C-alpha positions as a Markdown table, in Angstrom:
| # | Residue | x | y | z |
|---|---|---|---|---|
| 1 | Met | 242.6 | -119.8 | -66.9 |
| 2 | Leu | 241.4 | -122.8 | -64.4 |
| 3 | Ser | 238.3 | -124.3 | -65.7 |
| 4 | Thr | 234.9 | -125.1 | -63.7 |
| 5 | Gly | 235.9 | -128.8 | -64.0 |
| 6 | Ala | 239.2 | -128.4 | -62.5 |
| 7 | Leu | 238.0 | -126.2 | -59.8 |
| 8 | Arg | 235.4 | -128.9 | -59.2 |
| 9 | Ala | 238.3 | -131.2 | -58.3 |
| 10 | His | 240.1 | -129.1 | -56.5 |
| 11 | Leu | 237.1 | -128.3 | -54.2 |
| 12 | Leu | 236.6 | -132.1 | -53.6 |
| 13 | Ala | 240.7 | -133.2 | -53.3 |
| 14 | Ala | 241.0 | -130.2 | -50.8 |
| 15 | Arg | 238.2 | -130.5 | -49.1 |
| 16 | Leu | 236.2 | -127.8 | -49.4 |
| 17 | Ala | 233.1 | -128.8 | -50.6 |
| 18 | Gly | 232.2 | -132.8 | -50.6 |
| 19 | Val | 232.7 | -134.5 | -47.2 |
| 20 | Val | 233.9 | -131.8 | -45.6 |
| 21 | Ala | 235.8 | -131.3 | -41.4 |
| 22 | Thr | 232.6 | -129.0 | -40.3 |
| 23 | Ser | 230.9 | -131.8 | -38.0 |
| 24 | Arg | 227.1 | -132.4 | -38.4 |
| 25 | Glu | 226.4 | -132.4 | -34.4 |
| 26 | Val | 228.5 | -128.5 | -34.8 |
| 27 | Ser | 225.9 | -127.5 | -37.6 |
| 28 | Leu | 222.5 | -128.6 | -36.0 |
| 29 | Arg | 223.6 | -126.8 | -32.8 |
| 30 | Ser | 224.7 | -123.6 | -34.7 |
| 31 | Tyr | 220.4 | -124.5 | -36.6 |
| 32 | Arg | 219.3 | -124.5 | -33.4 |
| 33 | Leu | 221.2 | -121.7 | -31.7 |
| 34 | Phe | 219.8 | -119.6 | -34.8 |
| 35 | Ala | 215.9 | -120.4 | -34.5 |
| 36 | Ala | 216.6 | -119.3 | -30.6 |
| 37 | Arg | 217.6 | -116.3 | -31.8 |
| 38 | Asp | 221.1 | -116.6 | -30.4 |
| 39 | Pro | 223.3 | -113.4 | -31.0 |
| 40 | Arg | 226.6 | -115.5 | -31.6 |
| 41 | Val | 225.0 | -116.9 | -34.5 |
| 42 | Leu | 223.1 | -114.3 | -36.1 |
| 43 | Ile | 226.5 | -112.6 | -36.5 |
| 44 | Gly | 224.5 | -109.4 | -36.8 |
| 45 | Leu | 221.3 | -110.6 | -39.2 |
| 46 | Asp | 218.2 | -109.6 | -37.8 |
| 47 | Pro | 215.8 | -112.1 | -39.2 |
| 48 | Ala | 212.2 | -111.1 | -40.5 |
| 49 | Gly | 211.1 | -114.1 | -40.7 |
| 50 | Ser | 210.2 | -116.7 | -38.3 |
| 51 | Trp | 212.9 | -119.5 | -38.2 |
| 52 | Gly | 212.7 | -122.5 | -36.6 |
| 53 | Gln | 215.6 | -124.7 | -36.8 |
| 54 | Arg | 213.8 | -127.2 | -39.0 |
| 55 | Glu | 213.3 | -124.3 | -41.6 |
| 56 | Val | 217.1 | -123.6 | -41.0 |
| 57 | Leu | 217.5 | -127.3 | -41.5 |
| 58 | Ala | 215.7 | -127.5 | -44.8 |
| 59 | Leu | 217.1 | -123.5 | -46.4 |
| 60 | Met | 221.1 | -125.0 | -45.5 |
| 61 | Ala | 220.0 | -128.3 | -47.2 |
| 62 | Asp | 218.8 | -126.5 | -50.6 |
| 63 | Lys | 221.9 | -123.7 | -50.4 |
| 64 | Cys | 224.6 | -125.8 | -49.4 |
| 65 | Gly | 223.6 | -129.7 | -50.3 |
| 66 | Val | 223.7 | -130.0 | -46.5 |
| 67 | Ser | 221.6 | -133.4 | -45.7 |
| 68 | Ala | 217.9 | -133.0 | -45.3 |
| 69 | Asp | 217.6 | -135.4 | -43.0 |
| 70 | Pro | 217.0 | -134.2 | -38.9 |
| 71 | Gly | 217.6 | -137.8 | -37.9 |
| 72 | Cys | 221.3 | -137.4 | -39.0 |
| 73 | Val | 222.7 | -136.2 | -35.9 |
| 74 | Ser | 226.8 | -137.5 | -36.0 |
| 75 | Gly | 229.5 | -137.4 | -38.8 |
| 76 | His | 230.7 | -135.0 | -41.3 |
| 77 | Asp | 228.7 | -132.4 | -43.1 |
| 78 | Val | 228.5 | -132.3 | -47.1 |
| 79 | Ile | 228.6 | -129.3 | -49.3 |
| 80 | Asp | 227.7 | -129.9 | -52.9 |
| 81 | Pro | 230.5 | -128.4 | -55.1 |
| 82 | Glu | 228.2 | -127.8 | -57.8 |
| 83 | Arg | 226.1 | -125.4 | -55.2 |
| 84 | Thr | 229.8 | -124.2 | -54.2 |
| 85 | Leu | 230.6 | -122.9 | -58.3 |
| 86 | Ala | 227.0 | -121.8 | -59.0 |
| 87 | Ala | 227.7 | -119.6 | -56.1 |
| 88 | Leu | 231.1 | -118.5 | -57.2 |
| 89 | Asp | 229.7 | -117.4 | -60.4 |
| 90 | Ala | 227.6 | -115.2 | -58.9 |
| 91 | Phe | 229.7 | -113.5 | -56.9 |
| 92 | Ala | 232.0 | -113.2 | -59.7 |
| 93 | Glu | 229.3 | -111.1 | -61.1 |
| 94 | Arg | 228.9 | -108.8 | -58.2 |
| 95 | Leu | 232.9 | -108.3 | -58.7 |
| 96 | Val | 232.5 | -107.3 | -62.3 |
| 97 | Ser | 229.6 | -105.1 | -61.4 |
| 98 | Val | 231.4 | -102.4 | -58.7 |
| 99 | Ala | 234.7 | -103.4 | -61.2 |
| 100 | Gln | 232.9 | -101.7 | -63.9 |
| 101 | Arg | 232.0 | -98.5 | -62.1 |
| 102 | Gly | 235.0 | -97.9 | -60.3 |
| 103 | Ala | 233.0 | -98.5 | -57.3 |
| 104 | Ala | 234.2 | -98.0 | -53.8 |
| 105 | Val | 234.3 | -101.4 | -51.6 |
| 106 | Leu | 235.2 | -102.8 | -48.2 |
| 107 | Leu | 236.7 | -106.4 | -47.7 |
| 108 | Gly | 236.6 | -108.1 | -44.4 |
| 109 | Thr | 237.6 | -110.9 | -42.3 |
| 110 | Gly | 237.2 | -113.1 | -39.6 |
| 111 | His | 238.9 | -116.2 | -40.4 |
| 112 | Pro | 242.6 | -114.4 | -41.2 |
| 113 | Gln | 244.8 | -116.9 | -40.5 |
| 114 | Arg | 242.3 | -119.4 | -43.6 |
| 115 | Leu | 240.8 | -116.5 | -45.6 |
| 116 | Leu | 243.5 | -113.4 | -45.5 |
| 117 | Gly | 244.9 | -114.4 | -48.9 |
| 118 | Phe | 241.8 | -114.7 | -50.5 |
| 119 | Tyr | 240.4 | -111.4 | -50.0 |
| 120 | Ala | 243.8 | -109.9 | -50.2 |
| 121 | Gly | 244.0 | -110.9 | -54.1 |
| 122 | Leu | 240.4 | -109.5 | -54.6 |
| 123 | Ala | 241.7 | -106.4 | -53.0 |
| 124 | Asp | 244.2 | -105.7 | -55.6 |
| 125 | Ala | 242.4 | -107.2 | -58.4 |
| 126 | Leu | 239.8 | -104.6 | -57.8 |
| 127 | Gln | 242.1 | -101.8 | -56.9 |
| 128 | Thr | 243.9 | -102.3 | -59.9 |
| 129 | Ala | 240.3 | -102.3 | -61.5 |
| 130 | Gly | 240.0 | -98.8 | -60.4 |
| 131 | Cys | 238.3 | -99.5 | -57.3 |
| 132 | Glu | 238.5 | -97.5 | -54.1 |
| 133 | Val | 239.3 | -100.0 | -51.4 |
| 134 | Leu | 238.2 | -98.4 | -48.3 |
| 135 | Thr | 240.1 | -98.8 | -45.1 |
| 136 | Pro | 237.5 | -96.6 | -43.0 |
| 137 | Ala | 238.5 | -96.7 | -38.9 |
| 138 | Gln | 241.7 | -98.4 | -39.0 |
| 139 | Gly | 243.1 | -98.5 | -35.3 |
| 140 | Arg | 239.9 | -98.1 | -34.1 |
| 141 | Cys | 238.9 | -99.6 | -30.4 |
| 142 | Val | 236.4 | -102.2 | -30.8 |
| 143 | Asp | 235.4 | -104.4 | -27.5 |
| 144 | Ile | 234.1 | -107.8 | -29.0 |
| 145 | Thr | 232.9 | -110.8 | -26.6 |
| 146 | Thr | 235.0 | -113.7 | -26.9 |
| 147 | Arg | 235.2 | -117.0 | -24.9 |
| 148 | Phe | 237.8 | -115.3 | -22.5 |
| 149 | Gly | 235.0 | -112.7 | -21.8 |
| 150 | Leu | 234.6 | -109.1 | -23.4 |
| 151 | Arg | 238.1 | -108.3 | -24.9 |
| 152 | Pro | 239.1 | -104.7 | -26.6 |
| 153 | His | 240.3 | -105.2 | -30.1 |
| 154 | Ala | 242.1 | -103.0 | -32.4 |
| 155 | Leu | 240.8 | -102.8 | -36.2 |
| 156 | Asp | 243.3 | -103.1 | -38.4 |
| 157 | Tyr | 244.0 | -103.1 | -42.3 |
| 158 | Val | 245.8 | -106.4 | -44.1 |
| 159 | Arg | 246.6 | -105.6 | -47.9 |
| 160 | Gly | 243.3 | -104.1 | -47.7 |
| 161 | Val | 241.6 | -106.0 | -46.0 |
| 162 | Ala | 239.9 | -105.4 | -42.6 |
| 163 | Val | 241.0 | -108.1 | -39.4 |
| 164 | Val | 241.0 | -107.2 | -35.9 |
| 165 | Arg | 243.7 | -107.7 | -33.6 |
| 166 | Glu | 243.5 | -108.3 | -29.8 |
| 167 | Ala | 244.3 | -105.2 | -27.8 |
| 168 | Glu | 246.5 | -106.8 | -25.3 |
| 169 | Gly | 247.6 | -110.5 | -24.0 |
| 170 | Glu | 249.7 | -112.9 | -25.4 |
| 171 | Arg | 246.7 | -113.5 | -27.9 |
| 172 | Ala | 247.4 | -110.4 | -29.6 |
| 173 | Gly | 251.1 | -111.7 | -31.0 |
| 174 | Cys | 248.7 | -113.1 | -34.2 |
| 175 | Ala | 250.4 | -111.8 | -37.2 |
| 176 | Thr | 247.3 | -111.7 | -39.0 |
| 177 | Gly | 244.7 | -110.9 | -36.6 |
| 178 | Ala | 242.3 | -112.9 | -34.4 |
| 179 | His | 239.1 | -114.8 | -35.4 |
| 180 | Ser | 235.8 | -113.3 | -35.1 |
| 181 | His | 232.5 | -113.7 | -36.0 |
| 182 | Ser | 231.7 | -110.3 | -34.7 |
| 183 | Pro | 229.0 | -107.7 | -36.8 |
| 184 | Leu | 230.6 | -104.5 | -34.8 |
| 185 | Pro | 233.7 | -104.0 | -36.4 |
| 186 | Val | 232.3 | -103.2 | -40.0 |
| 187 | Arg | 229.3 | -101.5 | -37.6 |
| 188 | Val | 232.4 | -99.6 | -36.3 |
| 189 | Ala | 234.1 | -99.4 | -39.6 |
| 190 | Leu | 231.1 | -98.3 | -41.9 |
| 191 | Ala | 230.0 | -95.5 | -39.5 |
| 192 | Ala | 233.3 | -94.3 | -39.7 |
| 193 | Ala | 232.9 | -93.9 | -42.9 |
| 194 | Ala | 229.8 | -92.4 | -43.0 |
| 195 | Glu | 231.8 | -89.6 | -40.3 |
| 196 | Ala | 234.5 | -88.6 | -42.7 |
| 197 | Gly | 232.0 | -87.9 | -45.7 |
| 198 | Gly | 234.1 | -89.9 | -48.4 |
| 199 | Pro | 232.6 | -92.2 | -50.3 |
| 200 | Leu | 230.8 | -95.8 | -48.5 |
| 201 | Pro | 231.2 | -99.1 | -50.0 |
| 202 | Glu | 228.9 | -100.5 | -52.9 |
| 203 | Leu | 230.2 | -103.6 | -52.0 |
| 204 | Val | 231.3 | -105.0 | -48.8 |
| 205 | Ile | 233.2 | -108.6 | -49.2 |
| 206 | Gly | 234.2 | -110.8 | -46.5 |
| 207 | Asp | 232.4 | -113.3 | -44.2 |
| 208 | His | 230.6 | -113.8 | -40.8 |
| 209 | Gly | 229.4 | -110.5 | -39.1 |
| 210 | Trp | 230.9 | -108.6 | -42.1 |
| 211 | Val | 228.6 | -110.1 | -44.3 |
| 212 | Cys | 225.8 | -110.0 | -42.0 |
| 213 | Gly | 226.6 | -107.0 | -40.2 |
| 214 | Ala | 227.2 | -104.6 | -43.3 |
| 215 | Gly | 224.2 | -106.3 | -45.0 |
| 216 | Gln | 221.5 | -106.0 | -42.3 |
| 217 | Leu | 222.3 | -102.0 | -42.7 |
| 218 | Gly | 221.2 | -102.0 | -46.2 |
| 219 | Phe | 225.0 | -102.7 | -47.5 |
| 220 | Glu | 225.7 | -104.6 | -50.8 |
| 221 | Ala | 227.2 | -107.5 | -49.1 |
| 222 | Val | 228.8 | -111.1 | -50.7 |
| 223 | Gly | 230.4 | -113.8 | -49.0 |
| 224 | Leu | 232.0 | -117.1 | -47.8 |
| 225 | Ala | 230.3 | -119.2 | -45.4 |
| 226 | Asp | 230.3 | -122.7 | -44.2 |
| 227 | Thr | 228.1 | -125.3 | -43.1 |
| 228 | Asp | 227.4 | -123.9 | -39.4 |
| 229 | Asp | 227.4 | -120.2 | -40.2 |
| 230 | Pro | 223.2 | -119.8 | -41.2 |
| 231 | Ala | 223.0 | -116.0 | -40.5 |
| 232 | Leu | 225.4 | -115.8 | -44.2 |
| 233 | Phe | 222.0 | -118.3 | -46.1 |
| 234 | Val | 219.0 | -116.8 | -44.4 |
| 235 | Gly | 220.3 | -113.4 | -45.1 |
| 236 | Glu | 220.1 | -114.5 | -48.7 |
| 237 | Ala | 217.0 | -115.9 | -48.7 |
| 238 | Glu | 215.6 | -112.9 | -47.3 |
| 239 | Gly | 217.4 | -110.6 | -49.9 |
| 240 | Val | 219.7 | -109.1 | -46.8 |
| 241 | Val | 223.0 | -111.1 | -48.6 |
| 242 | Ser | 223.5 | -110.8 | -51.8 |
| 243 | Val | 225.7 | -113.8 | -52.6 |
| 244 | Ala | 226.3 | -116.9 | -49.7 |
| 245 | Val | 229.0 | -118.9 | -51.1 |
| 246 | Pro | 229.0 | -122.3 | -49.4 |
| 247 | Leu | 232.4 | -124.1 | -48.5 |
| 248 | Asp | 234.8 | -125.2 | -45.8 |
| 249 | Asp | 236.3 | -121.8 | -43.9 |
| 250 | Ala | 238.7 | -123.2 | -42.2 |
| 251 | Val | 241.1 | -124.9 | -44.6 |
| 252 | Arg | 244.9 | -124.4 | -45.2 |
| 253 | Ser | 244.7 | -120.4 | -46.6 |
| 254 | Asp | 246.7 | -122.4 | -49.9 |
| 255 | Tyr | 243.9 | -123.6 | -50.9 |
| 256 | Tyr | 242.2 | -120.8 | -51.5 |
| 257 | Arg | 244.5 | -119.5 | -54.2 |
| 258 | Pro | 242.4 | -121.3 | -57.4 |
| 259 | Leu | 239.3 | -119.9 | -55.7 |
| 260 | Thr | 241.0 | -116.8 | -56.2 |
| 261 | Arg | 242.1 | -117.4 | -59.9 |
| 262 | Tyr | 238.8 | -118.5 | -60.2 |
| 263 | Val | 237.0 | -115.9 | -59.7 |
| 264 | Leu | 239.5 | -113.3 | -60.9 |
| 265 | Asn | 239.0 | -114.9 | -64.3 |
| 266 | Arg | 235.4 | -115.0 | -64.1 |
| 267 | Ala | 235.2 | -111.6 | -63.8 |
| 268 | Cys | 237.8 | -110.7 | -66.2 |
| 269 | Leu | 240.0 | -109.0 | -63.6 |
| 270 | Ser | 243.7 | -109.8 | -63.2 |
| 271 | Gln | 245.4 | -110.2 | -59.8 |
């Protein structure tokens, strides 16, 4: 079993927490855009409150441990590992809740090259525990705005985890799927599940638009978020997102394996 102390050390050594690769400039830009209600940063959330840049910064300092000083405008951001550990424990509690009921779950990621293994490990364990891992709308086309313009993507599932793939062009060649912040894929998946008349997920697990998009539609949602992803933490503060775990979401994929073990151990689930 991976102890809390061992995981804390891993978080710091892998730079999942502590001083992370995400720059202060990138985070502050995201907070400005969120305050301006830019949909690229809202990623499916429709905030009920009035969130100015200072309010977003104060929240991120509380939830993640970033500097609350608005005068700190450069360098690398910081995530408090104690906040990460506490959020992982809360994340594990939500897994316990659905596993005990054998409830249906939906998993999806906008960071497939980094986080697919983390979510796939959870999907395997939840399925073993009797949960139904849903895969609605497989192959469905979703038009997503990228830096290259509006492009068609296909919704796919890898080891029970939803990803999107570009439908055409050279960038469609990524085996694990495309990076995306869009909430459109989870909306398509949830609508398809409802249309099919089958079970709807009692918990959505993921990141980016998968969490905010599902939470905004009234589904319980938990996930991982970096310091430049304020939407998940605002959603958590407003009760739309159940748990947002602060960590760097773009390190090497194998660095997330200890997190999978830790969460499953805390949830008393076997991988």
